[in-house]
C-alpha positions as CSV (number, residue, x, y, z in Angstrom):
1,M,102.1,34.6,128.0
2,R,101.6,37.7,126.0
3,K,98.5,37.6,124.3
4,K,98.0,37.3,120.5
5,R,97.2,40.9,119.0
6,K,93.6,40.5,117.2
7,F,94.0,41.8,113.2
8,Y,91.3,41.5,110.7
9,H,92.4,41.6,107.1
10,G,90.5,44.8,105.8
11,A,89.9,46.2,109.1
12,I,91.0,49.5,110.7
13,N,93.0,49.2,113.7
14,H,93.0,51.7,116.6
15,V,96.9,52.0,117.7
16,Y,97.9,53.3,121.1
17,Q,101.5,54.2,122.2
18,R,102.0,55.0,125.7
19,T,105.9,56.1,127.2
20,I,107.6,54.1,129.4
21,N,106.3,54.8,133.2
22,G,104.1,57.7,131.5
23,V,106.7,60.1,131.5
24,H,106.7,63.3,128.6
25,L,107.8,63.1,125.4
26,F,106.4,66.2,123.4
27,Y,107.5,69.3,125.2
28,C,107.7,71.7,122.0
29,R,106.6,72.3,118.5
30,E,110.1,70.8,117.6
31,D,109.0,67.4,119.0
32,C,105.9,66.7,117.5
33,L,107.3,68.3,114.2
34,V,110.1,66.0,113.7
35,F,107.6,63.0,114.9
36,F,105.0,63.7,112.6
37,T,107.3,64.0,109.5
38,I,109.0,60.6,110.5
39,L,105.7,59.0,110.6
40,S,104.1,60.3,107.5
41,V,107.6,59.6,105.7
42,C,107.2,55.8,107.0
43,A,103.3,55.4,106.3
44,R,105.0,55.9,102.7
45,N,107.3,53.8,102.6
46,D,105.7,51.1,104.3
47,G,102.6,51.9,102.1
48,V,99.8,52.0,105.5
49,R,96.7,54.5,105.1
50,V,96.7,56.6,107.9
51,L,93.0,57.8,108.7
52,E,93.9,59.7,112.1
53,L,96.3,60.7,114.5
54,C,96.4,62.5,117.9
55,L,99.6,63.7,119.9
56,M,99.6,63.9,123.1
57,H,102.0,64.4,126.1
58,N,102.8,60.8,126.9
59,H,101.0,59.1,124.2
60,I,99.8,58.7,121.1
61,H,96.8,57.2,119.2
62,L,96.7,56.2,115.9
63,L,93.9,54.7,113.1
64,I,95.6,52.5,110.6
65,E,95.2,50.5,107.5
66,A,97.3,47.8,106.8
67,E,96.9,44.8,104.7
68,T,98.5,42.3,107.1
69,L,99.9,42.5,111.0
70,Q,103.2,42.0,110.1
71,Q,102.7,45.6,107.6
72,L,101.2,47.0,110.6
73,S,103.7,46.1,113.1
74,R,106.4,47.2,110.5
75,F,105.3,50.3,110.8
76,V,104.9,51.1,114.3
77,D,108.4,50.0,114.5
78,H,110.2,51.9,111.7
79,Y,108.7,54.9,113.0
80,T,109.2,54.2,116.7
81,A,112.7,53.9,115.9
82,W,113.4,56.1,114.0
83,F,111.7,59.5,116.3
84,V,113.9,57.8,119.2
85,R,116.6,57.9,117.9
86,E,116.4,61.9,116.8
87,Y,114.7,62.4,120.2
88,N,117.9,61.1,121.7
89,T,120.3,63.0,120.0
90,F,118.6,65.9,120.1
91,T,118.3,65.4,124.0
92,G,121.2,63.7,124.7
93,R,119.6,61.1,126.5
94,T,119.7,56.9,125.9
95,G,117.1,54.1,125.8
96,K,114.0,53.6,125.0
97,L,110.6,56.1,125.0
98,F,108.0,53.8,124.4
99,K,106.7,50.9,126.2
100,K,107.9,47.6,123.9
101,N,104.3,46.3,123.1
102,F,101.7,48.9,121.8
103,G,98.4,48.6,122.0
104,S,96.1,47.8,119.0
105,A,92.2,47.0,118.5
106,P,91.1,45.8,115.3
107,K,87.5,47.9,114.1
108,W,85.5,45.9,111.6
109,E,81.8,47.3,113.2
110,E,81.2,50.8,111.4
111,K,80.0,51.6,114.7
112,R,82.7,51.1,116.5
113,L,84.9,52.6,114.4
114,R,82.8,56.4,114.4
115,S,83.3,56.0,118.1
116,A,86.9,55.3,118.0
117,I,87.4,58.2,115.2
118,I,85.6,60.7,118.0
119,Y,87.6,59.3,121.3
120,I,91.0,60.0,119.5
121,G,89.9,63.4,118.1
122,N,88.4,64.4,121.6
123,N,91.3,62.9,123.6
124,P,92.7,66.8,123.9
125,V,89.6,67.5,125.0
126,E,89.6,65.4,128.0
127,K,93.3,66.0,129.0
128,H,92.1,69.7,129.7
129,F,94.2,70.5,126.2
130,C,90.9,73.2,124.3
131,R,87.5,73.0,124.7
132,K,86.5,71.7,121.3
133,A,88.5,68.3,119.2
134,D,89.1,71.1,115.9
135,E,90.6,73.7,118.4
136,S,94.4,71.5,118.8
137,R,96.3,71.8,116.4
138,W,97.9,67.7,117.0
139,N,94.8,65.9,116.6
140,F,95.1,66.8,112.8
141,L,91.5,67.5,112.5
142,Q,91.8,70.9,111.3
143,Y,94.4,70.1,108.5
144,G,90.8,68.1,106.7
145,L,89.8,71.5,106.3
146,S,92.5,74.0,105.3
147,S,96.4,73.7,104.7
148,R,96.7,76.8,106.7
149,P,94.0,76.4,109.7
150,F,96.1,78.0,112.8
151,S,97.9,80.7,110.8
152,E,97.7,83.5,108.6
153,P,97.4,83.4,104.7
154,L,100.6,82.7,102.9
155,R,101.4,84.0,99.9
156,K,105.1,83.1,98.6
157,S,105.3,85.9,96.4
158,K,105.1,88.0,99.2
159,A,107.1,86.6,102.5
160,T,110.0,87.5,103.5
161,C,113.5,86.0,102.7
162,E,114.0,84.0,105.4
163,L,110.3,82.6,105.1
164,K,110.9,81.8,101.7
165,K,114.2,80.0,102.2
166,A,112.5,78.0,105.1
167,L,109.9,76.8,102.4
168,K,112.1,75.8,99.6
169,A,113.8,74.0,102.7
170,V,110.8,72.1,103.6
171,D,110.0,71.3,100.0
172,I,113.5,69.9,99.1
173,M,113.1,67.6,101.8
174,V,109.4,66.5,101.0
175,A,111.1,65.5,97.2
176,L,113.6,63.9,98.9
177,N,110.9,61.9,101.2
178,L,113.5,62.5,104.1
179,P,111.7,63.7,107.6
180,L,113.1,67.2,109.1
181,K,115.5,67.1,112.0
182,Y,115.6,68.9,115.0
183,S,118.5,71.1,113.8
184,Q,116.5,71.8,110.9
185,L,113.6,73.0,112.2
186,I,115.6,74.8,115.3
187,C,117.5,76.6,112.0
188,L,114.6,77.5,109.8
189,G,112.4,79.0,112.9
190,G,115.2,80.6,114.5
191,K,115.0,84.4,112.1
192,L,111.4,84.2,111.8
193,C,108.4,86.2,113.5
194,T,105.6,84.2,115.8
195,R,103.1,84.8,112.5
196,E,106.0,83.4,110.3
197,Q,106.8,80.4,112.6
198,E,102.9,79.7,113.0
199,Q,102.8,80.2,109.4
200,L,105.9,77.8,108.8
201,T,104.3,74.9,111.4
202,D,101.1,74.8,109.0
203,Y,103.1,74.4,105.7
204,V,105.1,71.9,107.1
205,I,102.3,69.8,108.3
206,S,100.5,70.2,104.9
207,R,103.6,69.3,102.9
208,Y,104.1,65.7,104.9
209,S,100.6,64.9,105.7
210,A,99.9,61.4,104.8
211,I,97.1,61.5,106.3
212,D,93.6,60.5,104.7
213,H,91.2,62.9,105.9
214,K,88.4,62.1,103.0
215,G,88.6,58.3,104.4
216,L,87.8,59.3,108.1
217,A,85.1,61.4,106.3
218,S,83.4,58.9,104.7
219,Y,82.0,57.2,107.7
220,F,80.1,60.5,108.5
221,K,77.8,62.1,106.4
222,S,80.3,64.8,105.8
223,Y,83.4,66.1,107.5
224,D,81.7,68.9,109.3
225,A,79.1,66.4,110.3
226,M,81.6,64.1,112.0
227,L,83.9,67.4,114.0
228,A,79.7,68.0,115.3
229,A,79.4,64.2,116.2
230,M,83.2,65.1,118.5
231,S,81.4,68.1,120.0
232,V,78.3,66.4,121.2
233,T,79.8,62.6,122.7
234,T,83.7,61.7,123.8
235,G,83.6,58.3,121.8
236,D,84.8,55.5,123.4
237,D,87.0,52.3,123.0
238,Y,86.8,50.3,125.6
239,D,89.2,47.4,123.6
240,I,91.8,49.9,124.0
241,K,92.8,50.1,127.9
242,E,94.2,53.4,128.1
243,R,96.1,54.2,131.4
244,R,94.8,56.8,133.6
245,D,97.3,59.6,135.0
246,D,97.6,62.6,137.0
247,F,98.7,65.0,134.4
248,S,97.1,68.0,133.9
249,L,97.7,70.8,131.4
250,E,98.0,73.7,133.7
251,S,100.9,71.8,135.4
252,F,102.6,71.3,132.4
253,S,102.1,74.9,131.6
254,E,103.5,75.9,135.2
255,M,107.0,74.0,134.6
256,T,107.3,75.0,131.2
257,E,106.7,78.8,132.1
258,Y,108.7,78.7,134.6
259,L,111.7,76.7,132.6
260,Q,111.4,79.2,130.0
261,G,113.2,82.0,131.7
262,R,116.4,79.5,131.9
263,M,116.2,78.1,128.5
264,A,115.0,78.5,124.4
265,R,111.7,77.0,124.0
266,H,112.9,74.1,122.2
267,E,115.7,73.1,124.5
268,I,113.1,72.5,127.4
269,G,113.1,68.8,126.5
270,K,117.2,68.1,127.2
271,V,115.6,68.7,130.8
272,V,115.7,64.8,130.5
273,A,119.2,64.1,130.3
274,L,120.4,66.4,133.3
275,P,122.4,64.3,135.8
276,L,119.9,63.0,138.5
277,D,122.0,65.6,141.1
278,D,120.3,68.4,138.8
279,K,116.9,67.0,138.5
280,V,116.8,66.6,142.4
281,R,117.8,70.0,142.6
282,L,115.2,71.1,139.3
283,Y,112.6,69.2,141.3
284,D,112.9,71.2,144.6
285,E,112.6,74.5,142.5
286,L,109.5,72.8,140.5
287,Q,107.6,72.0,143.5
288,K,108.4,75.7,145.3
289,H,107.6,77.6,142.1
290,T,104.8,75.3,140.3
291,N,101.5,73.8,141.9
292,A,102.9,70.7,140.1
293,T,102.9,67.8,142.2
294,G,105.5,65.7,143.1
295,R,104.4,63.1,140.4
296,Q,103.6,65.7,137.8
297,I,107.1,67.1,138.2
298,C,108.7,63.1,138.1
299,K,107.1,62.6,134.8
300,F,108.3,65.9,133.7
301,L,112.3,65.0,134.4
302,H,111.9,61.4,133.1
303,I,112.4,60.3,137.1
304,R,110.8,57.5,138.7
305,E,111.1,59.4,142.1
306,K,112.5,61.9,144.3
307,V,116.3,60.3,145.2
């Protein structure tokens, strides 16, 4: 029998979602932004408070405050189903992406909550994405300090015509309370230089964000104190049994770089929908031209094992 999910009214919940069989999910910026805008819209629609979010290659961490267990479950179901539809439509794959049951653990003691906050923020450090938690874009910590932490200052009056069009399109979607689609992001960023793409990314995140950064920092003396705590300890959450895997950033980067010679960056995730015979041939190529292990390649290509 499935264990009854723990939930305490007034407690903050650490929610953990993992992909089926630990396959890769976030291949590019568009994957992350589509997911983020969907989650942000759903958070507002479902009336939950998001305190923290971290996107990893094959799993997601969230700190959420919800009034009831039904509200929490409805929120997770909404953004998960919405994103999977968008992801499958774009890549051409079918079927589920996430394990059926998400993990959750209520934090009713501030000490446990602070430790979970640090643990979630440090996930990119533990997986060797970066050296310090605040260097990662996809744990969104820097957006509590600045609206453009990873790009140059943006002055709309000085922006190019194409960037102005992109910013206006984002504003319209925010006003409509609708998330961005893959096709929109690809179109909006297609004519922008690298500097402008970074500016647009920061703009999208800042405009859509439903993360309560002030609420998150309230469990520490200040936001800077929270980031300082993350730099000296990794935190922990023994209430969440996070499965360990053999993923490495180096292997993912190698495989991505190899495929960039064949397709556009945002198209790389479409390898998940290739026919099995094509995946097997690509498996052999990646094994020959990268240092990725067979298991890592299987996760990257969404196959259980080489056939």
